[in-house]
N, C-alpha and C positions, 0 to 999 in steps of 0.2 A: 504494500500500500504506500502510495507516495503522498507527500504533502504539497499540494498545488500552491499553497500560500507561502511556501518557504522563499526567503530572499536568496538571490544568488550569492554564493560565497565569494567574498572579495579577499584576495591575498593581501596580507599586510605588506607595507612598504618598508624597506630598510631605513633604519634611523639615519637622519641627515649627518650625524657625527661620523658615520662610516666613510663619508666622502673624503674626509681628511686623509684617509689611508691610501688614497690614489697615488700619493707621492712614492709609495713603495712599489707599485705595480711595474714589473719588468725584471730584467736579469741584472744581477749585481756580482761584481768580483770583489771578494773580501780578502784582506790580508791583515795579519796581526801578530802580536807578540804575547806569549803566555808567560806569566810571572809566578814566582814563588811568593810566599806570604810576606817576604821583606821587600818585594818589588823588583827583584833581580830577574831579568829575562832568562828563561830556561828553555824556551822552544819558540818556534815560529809556526804560524798556521796560514793556510790559504783555503778559500772556499768559493763555491759558486752558489749563490742564493737566488731563487726565483720566486716571485710573488705574483699571484693572479687571483682574480675574483672567482669564487664559485658562482655558478648560474644563480641568479636571483639577487646577488649583491649583498647578502647578509653576512657572509664570511669571506675573509681573505686567507688564501692558502699560501703558506711559505714552505718551500722545499729547499733543503741544503745538502750539499756534499762537501765535506771538509777533510783536509789532511793536516794533522798536527804531528810532525815528525813521523814516527812509525804508527801512529794511531789515526784511524779513519773514523769519521762520524757522518752518518746520514740520518735524515729525519724529516718530519713534517711538523708544521705548527699551524693551528687554526686560530685565527684572530677574529673575534666578534666584539660586540659592544653591549655593555650593561647600562641601559638608560637610568636605572634607579641609583646606581653608584656613580654614574657619569665617568666610567672608566672602560677601557678596552680589556677584554679577557683573552688570554692566550693559553692554549693547551698544546704542549709539545710531546712528541713521541719519537724516540730514536732507535737506531739499530742495535743498541745495547740493552734494550728493555726498559729504558727510563721513560717515565711519563710525569711531566711537571705542569703546574698551573701557575700563571703569573697574572698580575694586574699591570696595565700599561696606561701611560698618559702621553698624549701628543698635544703639546701646547706650543703654539707658534712653530718654531723649528726644533724644539727640544723633545726628544723621545726618551721616556723613562720606562723601565721595566722593573717591576718589584715582585720578588719571590720570597719564600720563607728563608732560603739559604743563599740566594744569588740576587744581584741587582745590577742594572745597567743604566747609565746616563750617556746620551749621545746628542749630537747636534747636526742638523742638516746644513750644508753650505747654502749660500744665497740662491743658487740655481736648482737646488734640490737633487743634485746628481752625486753628491758625496755626503756620507754619514760617517762621522768619526765619534768614537766614544770608548768608554771603559766599563768593564765588568768587574764586580767585586764579589767575593764569597764570604760567608760567615764562618769564622774560624772556630776551632773547638773551644776557645775561651770567650766566645760570643762577641768578638769584635770583627768589623768588616776589614778585609785585607784585599790587596790587588789580586786580580786573576788574569785579565786580558785587556789589552788595548787593541782596538780594531778600527779598520777603515773600509767602508763599502763604497765602491765606485760603480755607478749605474752605467750599463752599456746601452748604446743607442740601438734601437730595434732595426 
């Protein structure tokens, strides 16, 4: 039995705050230095990062393939928006079985990622094609220590 008086279902529209993430869309080449807790460089890293919208525009998909000396890392990150908290939420999954959740804020050209044991602060260049920043980790004595300095450079399509 059907309800002839039912209104057609209208799909919700993506939150306008998601539009700010357009700055990420595309392919990026990432380079960086990995540090020990004292800030001494102990390794170098390189990666290819690709960002694209999932159909519908509600979530941004980030894929990465990174090499850190003998250690390779591959994974995906799904970025969405939480209007009640006015923050972006990210969920990452990697080839080592890690699954992490972060909150993120994009304000002007500053991109901040906040997790329980890791955090990042970066800034986009004036043309939006370079993102430089630093990751920190929470140490065993509950202080934030350097982890990585990175630079992402957007490749023209």
